[in-house]
Backbone as numpy.savetxt, mean C-alpha at the origin, in Angstrom:
# Nx Ny Nz CAx CAy CAz Cx Cy Cz
22.78 14.93 22.90 22.42 14.22 21.70 20.91 13.95 21.72
20.24 14.26 20.62 18.81 14.02 20.49 18.58 12.79 19.63
17.76 11.87 20.11 17.44 10.67 19.34 16.24 10.98 18.44
16.36 10.63 17.19 15.29 10.87 16.22 14.12 9.94 16.52
12.88 10.48 16.53 11.72 9.61 16.76 11.59 8.54 15.67
11.10 7.39 16.06 10.87 6.29 15.12 9.46 6.42 14.56
9.33 6.25 13.25 8.02 6.30 12.61 8.09 5.52 11.31
6.92 5.23 10.75 6.84 4.51 9.48 6.91 5.50 8.32
7.13 5.01 7.09 7.23 5.90 5.92 6.01 6.79 5.71
6.21 7.76 4.87 5.21 8.77 4.50 3.91 8.14 3.99
2.78 8.82 4.24 1.49 8.37 3.69 1.51 8.43 2.17
0.83 7.47 1.55 0.70 7.45 0.10 -0.69 6.96 -0.26
-1.41 7.75 -1.04 -2.74 7.37 -1.50 -2.68 6.23 -2.50
-3.84 5.85 -3.02 -3.93 4.72 -3.94 -3.02 4.93 -5.15
-2.24 3.90 -5.44 -1.35 3.88 -6.59 -1.58 2.57 -7.32
-1.91 2.63 -8.61 -2.25 3.80 -9.40 -3.50 4.50 -8.85
-3.69 5.76 -9.23 -4.79 6.54 -8.67 -6.15 6.09 -9.19
-6.19 5.44 -10.33 -7.44 4.95 -10.91 -7.44 3.43 -10.86
-8.58 2.84 -10.48 -8.69 1.38 -10.45 -8.38 0.82 -11.84
-7.74 -0.31 -11.88 -7.31 -0.89 -13.15 -8.46 -1.05 -14.13
-9.57 -1.60 -13.71 -10.70 -1.84 -14.63 -11.32 -0.55 -15.12
-11.39 0.47 -14.30 -12.06 1.69 -14.72 -11.31 2.42 -15.83
-10.02 2.17 -15.91 -9.23 2.88 -16.92 -9.26 2.19 -18.28
-9.34 0.88 -18.30 -9.16 0.16 -19.57 -10.20 -0.91 -19.84
-11.10 -1.14 -18.92 -12.05 -2.26 -19.00 -11.34 -3.60 -19.01
-10.11 -3.62 -18.60 -9.33 -4.84 -18.44 -8.93 -4.92 -16.98
-8.78 -6.13 -16.44 -8.49 -6.22 -15.01 -7.08 -5.83 -14.59
-6.16 -5.63 -15.51 -4.78 -5.34 -15.11 -4.41 -3.88 -15.34
-3.59 -3.37 -14.41 -2.96 -2.06 -14.57 -1.60 -2.29 -15.23
-1.17 -1.31 -15.98 0.16 -1.40 -16.57 1.22 -1.21 -15.50
2.30 -1.92 -15.60 3.43 -1.69 -14.70 4.12 -0.39 -15.08
5.01 0.07 -14.23 5.70 1.33 -14.49 7.09 1.29 -13.88
8.09 1.30 -14.73 9.47 1.28 -14.25 10.19 2.57 -14.59
9.45 3.60 -15.03 10.10 4.84 -15.46 10.60 5.64 -14.26
11.60 6.45 -14.50 12.19 7.29 -13.46 11.17 8.26 -12.86
10.28 8.79 -13.68 9.27 9.75 -13.21 7.93 9.06 -12.98
7.92 7.76 -12.85 6.68 7.00 -12.77 5.95 7.11 -11.45
4.79 6.49 -11.42 3.89 6.55 -10.27 4.47 5.92 -9.01
5.42 5.04 -9.13 6.02 4.41 -7.95 7.22 5.20 -7.44
7.64 6.22 -8.15 8.79 7.01 -7.74 8.35 8.19 -6.87
7.74 7.86 -5.75 7.33 8.85 -4.75 7.87 8.40 -3.40
7.90 9.30 -2.44 8.59 9.06 -1.17 8.21 7.74 -0.50
6.92 7.49 -0.30 6.52 6.28 0.44 6.98 5.01 -0.24
6.75 4.90 -1.55 7.13 3.66 -2.24 8.64 3.51 -2.29
9.37 4.61 -2.43 10.83 4.52 -2.39 11.30 4.08 -1.00
10.71 4.66 0.07 11.11 4.30 1.43 10.81 2.83 1.73
9.73 2.31 1.16 9.35 0.91 1.36 10.01 -0.03 0.35
10.76 0.53 -0.60 11.37 -0.26 -1.67 10.32 -1.08 -2.41
9.21 -0.41 -2.78 8.09 -1.08 -3.42 7.82 -0.45 -4.78
7.75 -1.29 -5.81 7.46 -0.84 -7.17 6.94 -2.02 -7.96
5.96 -1.79 -8.82 5.45 -2.84 -9.70 5.77 -2.46 -11.14
6.63 -3.23 -11.75 7.05 -2.94 -13.12 6.27 -3.77 -14.15
5.64 -4.85 -13.73 4.85 -5.70 -14.61 3.37 -5.38 -14.44
2.53 -5.73 -15.42 1.09 -5.53 -15.26 0.59 -6.22 -13.99
-0.38 -5.60 -13.32 -0.87 -6.11 -12.04 -2.35 -5.80 -11.87
-2.99 -6.44 -10.88 -4.43 -6.34 -10.68 -4.86 -5.35 -9.61
-3.95 -4.87 -8.78 -4.34 -4.13 -7.58 -3.80 -2.70 -7.54
-4.51 -1.87 -6.78 -4.03 -0.56 -6.36 -3.50 -0.73 -4.95
-2.54 0.09 -4.56 -1.92 -0.02 -3.25 -1.95 1.32 -2.53
-2.05 1.26 -1.19 -2.11 2.45 -0.37 -1.34 2.19 0.92
-0.68 3.23 1.44 0.04 3.11 2.70 -0.25 4.34 3.54
-0.63 4.13 4.81 -0.85 5.26 5.71 -0.22 4.94 7.06
0.21 5.99 7.73 0.87 5.81 9.03 0.50 6.94 9.96
0.79 6.74 11.23 0.55 7.77 12.22 1.37 7.49 13.47
1.52 8.49 14.28 2.24 8.35 15.55 3.74 8.19 15.36
4.43 8.05 16.49 5.87 7.82 16.45 6.26 7.00 17.67
7.45 6.46 17.61 7.98 5.61 18.68 6.98 4.50 19.03
6.59 4.36 20.28 5.71 3.25 20.67 4.26 3.43 20.22
3.89 4.61 19.74 2.53 4.81 19.24 2.46 4.76 17.71
3.57 4.46 17.05 3.60 4.41 15.58 2.74 3.25 15.08
1.96 3.51 14.05 1.14 2.49 13.41 1.18 2.68 11.89
0.82 1.63 11.17 0.64 1.76 9.72 -0.49 0.87 9.25
-1.05 1.21 8.10 -2.02 0.40 7.38 -1.47 0.28 5.95
-1.26 -0.93 5.50 -0.85 -1.19 4.12 -1.99 -1.95 3.47
-2.50 -1.42 2.35 -3.69 -2.00 1.74 -3.49 -2.22 0.25
-4.23 -3.21 -0.27 -4.30 -3.46 -1.71 -5.75 -3.73 -2.04
-6.24 -3.11 -3.12 -7.60 -3.38 -3.56 -7.60 -3.64 -5.06
-8.46 -4.56 -5.47 -8.55 -4.89 -6.89 -9.94 -5.35 -7.27
-10.31 -5.07 -8.51 -11.58 -5.49 -9.09 -11.25 -6.48 -10.19
-11.12 -7.75 -9.82 -10.58 -8.76 -10.72 -11.46 -9.06 -11.93
-12.77 -8.82 -11.83 -13.66 -9.10 -12.96 -14.38 -7.85 -13.47
-13.90 -6.69 -13.09 -14.41 -5.40 -13.58 -15.90 -5.20 -13.34
-16.40 -5.66 -12.17 -17.82 -5.47 -11.85 -18.04 -4.39 -10.80
-17.04 -3.59 -10.51 -17.02 -2.50 -9.51 -17.12 -2.99 -8.07
-16.95 -4.27 -7.83 -16.84 -4.82 -6.48 -15.37 -5.15 -6.25
-14.81 -4.64 -5.16 -13.38 -4.77 -4.92 -13.05 -5.79 -3.85
-11.94 -6.51 -4.05 -11.30 -7.28 -2.99 -10.38 -6.32 -2.25
-10.27 -6.48 -0.94 -9.39 -5.61 -0.15 -8.55 -6.47 0.78
-7.27 -6.22 0.77 -6.31 -6.89 1.65 -5.61 -5.82 2.46
-5.53 -6.02 3.78 -4.94 -4.99 4.65 -4.05 -5.64 5.70
-2.93 -4.98 5.96 -2.06 -5.30 7.09 -2.04 -4.07 7.99
-2.06 -4.31 9.30 -1.97 -3.23 10.27 -0.73 -3.48 11.11
0.13 -2.48 11.18 1.37 -2.62 11.93 1.41 -1.72 13.13
2.05 -2.19 14.18 2.25 -1.43 15.41 3.69 -1.64 15.88
4.07 -0.93 16.93 5.41 -1.07 17.51 5.25 -1.63 18.92
6.03 -2.67 19.23 5.94 -3.25 20.57 6.86 -2.50 21.55
6.87 -2.92 22.80 7.61 -2.20 23.84 9.13 -2.26 23.66
9.61 -3.17 22.80 11.04 -3.24 22.51 11.36 -2.62 21.15
10.42 -1.84 20.62 10.55 -1.15 19.33 10.62 -2.10 18.14
10.10 -3.29 18.31 9.95 -4.22 17.19 8.63 -3.95 16.50
8.54 -4.28 15.24 7.30 -4.09 14.48 6.48 -5.36 14.54
5.20 -5.20 14.90 4.26 -6.32 14.91 3.20 -6.04 13.85
2.86 -7.05 13.07 1.86 -6.86 12.01 0.68 -7.79 12.23
-0.51 -7.28 11.96 -1.73 -8.07 12.02 -2.27 -8.17 10.61
-2.54 -9.38 10.16 -3.11 -9.53 8.84 -2.59 -10.77 8.15
-3.07 -11.03 6.97 -3.91 -10.11 6.22 -5.37 -10.11 6.71
-5.96 -8.95 6.66 -7.39 -8.80 6.87 -7.99 -8.72 5.48
-8.91 -9.62 5.17 -9.40 -9.76 3.79 -10.90 -9.48 3.74
-11.30 -8.65 2.79 -12.71 -8.34 2.54 -13.00 -8.68 1.08
-14.04 -9.44 0.83 -14.42 -9.83 -0.55 -13.27 -10.52 -1.30
-12.72 -11.54 -0.70 -11.53 -12.18 -1.27 -11.70 -12.57 -2.74
-12.82 -13.15 -3.08 -13.02 -13.56 -4.48 -14.08 -12.72 -5.16
-14.38 -11.58 -4.63 -15.37 -10.62 -5.09 -16.12 -11.14 -6.27
């Protein structure tokens, strides 16, 4: 019997792909609950993550390694006043020696930009 390696969900670039302010000159992105929508991709489905209401941030998820070397970075960035300066929130996850997930964060850059 082969045991499947443990790893975090698939990498996913910024969603939505365009910053909220750059698309509409308004600080909010439209939510999306459609079947073929921007949140209906592997990573967001695996994480059970979707934003159906208007929101201020773009989200990104990246991972690497497996088993005890598995890591992830979950990030959110937003330009709340449309001045092209972004707030960034990040969590970094690792796996401990008992295969539990440990998270560090939030790590915050430009909180009130």
